[in-house]
PASEBA-1860 file (N, C-alpha, C; in nm, 3 decimals):
! residues 120
1> MTDPSHQP> 9.383/10.065/10.637/9.435/9.989/10.534/9.536/10.042/10.484 ~ 9.635/10.012/10.428/9.752/10.127/10.404/9.802/10.148/10.219 ~ 9.803/10.214/10.190/9.866/10.255/10.018/9.958/10.197/9.988 ~ 9.941/10.087/9.871/10.066/9.989/9.854/10.178/10.122/9.746 ~ 10.140/10.211/9.698/10.194/10.308/9.638/10.302/10.429/9.734 ~ 10.220/10.409/9.861/10.309/10.450/9.978/10.434/10.484/9.992 ~ 10.509/10.539/9.988/10.682/10.556/9.963/10.701/10.662/10.103 ~ 10.786/10.576/10.162/10.851/10.603/10.306/10.961/10.694/10.258
9> VPANELPV> 10.957/10.819/10.286/11.027/10.932/10.354/11.180/10.882/10.427 ~ 11.292/10.858/10.321/11.368/10.874/10.381/11.496/10.949/10.496 ~ 11.569/10.910/10.591/11.635/10.999/10.646/11.735/11.047/10.578 ~ 11.762/11.151/10.584/11.885/11.225/10.560/11.967/11.278/10.646 ~ 12.081/11.218/10.637/12.186/11.283/10.744/12.284/11.419/10.662 ~ 12.260/11.456/10.882/12.320/11.636/10.851/12.443/11.588/10.879 ~ 12.514/11.741/10.787/12.602/11.745/10.795/12.683/11.756/10.952 ~ 12.784/11.753/11.014/12.811/11.801/11.166/12.922/11.852/11.170
17> AEGTSKGK> 12.921/11.925/11.284/13.064/12.004/11.279/13.139/11.942/11.340 ~ 13.269/11.958/11.375/13.406/11.886/11.423/13.349/11.884/11.589 ~ 13.336/11.741/11.647/13.328/11.731/11.790/13.217/11.775/11.853 ~ 13.132/11.713/11.776/12.950/11.692/11.805/12.919/11.568/11.733 ~ 12.796/11.553/11.782/12.711/11.428/11.679/12.614/11.484/11.581 ~ 12.618/11.421/11.484/12.483/11.414/11.391/12.328/11.390/11.450 ~ 12.276/11.429/11.405/12.108/11.396/11.431/12.071/11.359/11.264 ~ 11.934/11.241/11.264/11.853/11.210/11.137/11.721/11.316/11.159
25> QRAADRLN> 11.739/11.378/11.055/11.618/11.455/11.000/11.492/11.363/10.911 ~ 11.399/11.323/10.898/11.315/11.317/10.795/11.273/11.457/10.751 ~ 11.280/11.433/10.607/11.232/11.564/10.535/11.119/11.624/10.589 ~ 11.067/11.729/10.638/10.947/11.803/10.708/10.844/11.721/10.767 ~ 10.982/11.647/10.869/10.923/11.598/11.010/10.962/11.594/11.090 ~ 11.097/11.512/11.128/11.126/11.531/11.294/11.259/11.552/11.248 ~ 11.338/11.596/11.345/11.479/11.603/11.399/11.483/11.510/11.505 ~ 11.543/11.392/11.514/11.614/11.303/11.589/11.736/11.313/11.626
33> IPSSIVRD> 11.771/11.360/11.779/11.866/11.336/11.814/11.898/11.175/11.898 ~ 12.036/11.207/11.824/12.106/11.068/11.907/12.092/11.027/12.020 ~ 12.039/10.889/12.053/12.028/10.825/12.172/12.176/10.852/12.279 ~ 12.262/10.832/12.199/12.400/10.870/12.244/12.440/10.967/12.343 ~ 12.381/11.106/12.256/12.415/11.216/12.303/12.271/11.260/12.431 ~ 12.152/11.207/12.409/12.048/11.191/12.509/12.103/11.117/12.642 ~ 12.161/10.999/12.646/12.200/10.975/12.749/12.333/11.039/12.820 ~ 12.422/11.089/12.717/12.506/11.154/12.777/12.483/11.240/12.872
41> AGFAPSDN> 12.337/11.317/12.805/12.342/11.410/12.866/12.264/11.419/13.043 ~ 12.220/11.289/13.059/12.187/11.266/13.179/12.007/11.201/13.188 ~ 11.964/11.213/13.017/11.807/11.098/13.022/11.781/11.038/12.960 ~ 11.674/10.958/13.037/11.621/10.818/13.049/11.454/10.787/12.999 ~ 11.449/10.711/12.903/11.292/10.724/12.867/11.225/10.712/12.944 ~ 11.176/10.809/12.878/11.001/10.883/12.933/11.047/11.011/13.015 ~ 11.175/11.042/13.067/11.197/11.137/13.113/11.156/11.250/13.021 ~ 11.127/11.408/13.097/11.022/11.523/13.029/11.172/11.600/12.994
49> VFVLDEDP> 11.156/11.650/12.888/11.232/11.720/12.815/11.209/11.890/12.766 ~ 11.260/11.983/12.807/11.195/12.111/12.789/11.289/12.200/12.677 ~ 11.208/12.269/12.611/11.282/12.361/12.517/11.258/12.501/12.520 ~ 11.431/12.519/12.532/11.429/12.711/12.520/11.489/12.731/12.363 ~ 11.481/12.824/12.290/11.520/12.923/12.235/11.701/13.000/12.230 ~ 11.694/12.981/12.402/11.821/13.007/12.395/11.874/12.966/12.561 ~ 11.989/12.958/12.560/12.089/12.893/12.688/12.054/12.979/12.849 ~ 11.988/12.951/12.926/11.967/13.032/13.018/12.099/13.048/13.079
57> AGAVPKLC> 12.201/12.979/13.081/12.320/13.017/13.123/12.414/13.141/13.080 ~ 12.347/13.115/12.986/12.379/13.251/12.873/12.564/13.188/12.842 ~ 12.584/13.035/12.851/12.682/13.026/12.768/12.703/12.956/12.591 ~ 12.577/12.987/12.579/12.598/12.912/12.444/12.493/13.084/12.334 ~ 12.538/13.118/12.222/12.503/13.268/12.201/12.364/13.183/12.100 ~ 12.285/13.320/12.081/12.188/13.278/12.030/12.139/13.228/11.910 ~ 12.073/13.184/11.803/12.013/13.093/11.672/12.052/12.923/11.776 ~ 11.996/12.932/11.900/12.040/12.787/11.964/11.863/12.724/11.995
65> LVLLKVKP> 11.842/12.585/11.993/11.766/12.507/12.013/11.862/12.472/12.169 ~ 11.774/12.437/12.327/11.832/12.396/12.453/11.699/12.267/12.476 ~ 11.710/12.171/12.504/11.658/12.088/12.602/11.696/12.109/12.719 ~ 11.631/12.084/12.790/11.694/12.105/12.937/11.577/11.964/13.032 ~ 11.660/11.941/13.144/11.568/11.806/13.209/11.477/11.885/13.298 ~ 11.574/11.992/13.363/11.422/12.075/13.484/11.437/12.181/13.376 ~ 11.274/12.195/13.483/11.171/12.257/13.366/11.253/12.410/13.438 ~ 11.217/12.504/13.282/11.255/12.634/13.260/11.084/12.720/13.318
73> ENPLADYA> 11.144/12.827/13.363/10.996/12.938/13.333/10.948/12.947/13.199 ~ 10.911/13.016/13.112/10.865/12.993/13.014/10.910/12.896/12.916 ~ 10.918/12.747/12.884/10.948/12.666/12.824/10.845/12.678/12.627 ~ 10.924/12.677/12.535/10.877/12.697/12.412/10.764/12.583/12.384 ~ 10.792/12.432/12.427/10.754/12.324/12.450/10.808/12.239/12.536 ~ 10.752/12.061/12.518/10.815/11.996/12.639/10.786/11.867/12.538 ~ 10.874/11.806/12.584/10.876/11.649/12.466/10.898/11.497/12.606 ~ 10.906/11.422/12.528/10.912/11.304/12.647/11.052/11.203/12.547
81> VAKDCRIR> 11.141/11.154/12.605/11.227/11.069/12.565/11.175/10.947/12.514 ~ 11.223/10.913/12.410/11.139/10.767/12.366/11.177/10.694/12.457 ~ 11.130/10.540/12.432/11.188/10.430/12.472/11.356/10.395/12.403 ~ 11.334/10.463/12.318/11.513/10.388/12.243/11.562/10.492/12.275 ~ 11.551/10.567/12.372/11.615/10.720/12.429/11.656/10.791/12.353 ~ 11.551/10.837/12.226/11.549/10.888/12.131/11.472/11.057/12.154 ~ 11.477/11.167/12.139/11.394/11.293/12.123/11.368/11.304/12.013 ~ 11.259/11.315/11.973/11.202/11.372/11.851/11.164/11.450/11.837
89> LATAILKK> 11.211/11.582/11.772/11.191/11.723/11.760/11.123/11.729/11.654 ~ 10.975/11.789/11.651/10.914/11.868/11.528/10.986/11.983/11.458 ~ 10.964/11.996/11.332/11.005/12.108/11.245/10.913/12.210/11.330 ~ 10.832/12.247/11.331/10.811/12.363/11.398/10.870/12.439/11.502 ~ 10.970/12.336/11.584/11.025/12.426/11.743/11.120/12.454/11.648 ~ 11.174/12.345/11.569/11.299/12.465/11.447/11.280/12.571/11.428 ~ 11.168/12.569/11.328/11.111/12.714/11.266/11.143/12.811/11.354 ~ 11.066/12.777/11.504/11.103/12.859/11.601/11.140/12.927/11.644
97> CGMEGANL> 11.281/12.872/11.625/11.404/12.858/11.720/11.520/12.966/11.588 ~ 11.422/12.948/11.454/11.508/12.998/11.334/11.594/12.904/11.244 ~ 11.600/12.803/11.301/11.676/12.700/11.240/11.647/12.574/11.149 ~ 11.486/12.616/11.071/11.437/12.514/10.993/11.547/12.485/10.851 ~ 11.568/12.405/10.841/11.667/12.365/10.735/11.775/12.400/10.744 ~ 11.858/12.429/10.816/11.968/12.482/10.834/12.013/12.304/10.853 ~ 12.185/12.285/10.859/12.277/12.197/10.914/12.296/12.245/11.021 ~ 12.287/12.092/11.145/12.263/12.110/11.260/12.345/12.014/11.307
105> AIDGGDGR> 12.450/12.088/11.437/12.499/12.012/11.489/12.460/11.987/11.698 ~ 12.453/11.877/11.701/12.425/11.882/11.828/12.467/11.822/11.927 ~ 12.516/11.849/12.081/12.581/11.831/12.138/12.534/11.807/12.315 ~ 12.597/11.749/12.450/12.484/11.796/12.548/12.596/11.698/12.633 ~ 12.531/11.741/12.764/12.559/11.702/12.895/12.562/11.789/12.973 ~ 12.533/11.723/13.118/12.455/11.773/13.265/12.359/11.818/13.194 ~ 12.268/11.772/13.180/12.091/11.771/13.210/12.098/11.848/13.060 ~ 12.154/11.868/12.978/12.090/12.001/12.895/12.163/11.980/12.772
113> IIVRPAKA> 12.073/11.951/12.646/12.148/11.932/12.468/12.140/12.042/12.407 ~ 12.232/12.079/12.344/12.286/12.230/12.261/12.248/12.172/12.093 ~ 12.109/12.235/12.008/12.120/12.253/11.883/12.107/12.339/11.843 ~ 12.249/12.385/11.769/12.299/12.496/11.674/12.321/12.471/11.561 ~ 12.349/12.593/11.412/12.362/12.553/11.341/12.516/12.509/11.264 ~ 12.561/12.397/11.195/12.668/12.373/11.227/12.760/12.480/11.172 ~ 12.892/12.506/11.161/12.970/12.558/11.167/13.076/12.507/10.990 ~ 13.048/12.611/10.915/13.096/12.577/10.750/13.226/12.494/10.751
END
């Protein structure tokens, strides 16, 4: 049964750093990685995605969230790419990585997606 007084939580557009794409975050719910970035990184629907709070290659400074196609030694979490080719990350993962409530920049390629605070 549905509650007629229930109002859906609107999606908020996150500001974007130049040269990167943006994600949408429903308040206190999930960060949605856009399908264009997911595809560009080489992911397909139902692929497994592994989450780290640092770049194993060391190319990205700390305070980032890295999504990998290949399972690393100690992932924080794993997700599946949705049918619409999006990845929806729980805010608990953002909190573990120290990025809860931050304006985020998202980019990716070659089997990885990097989420980091947007430059002001």
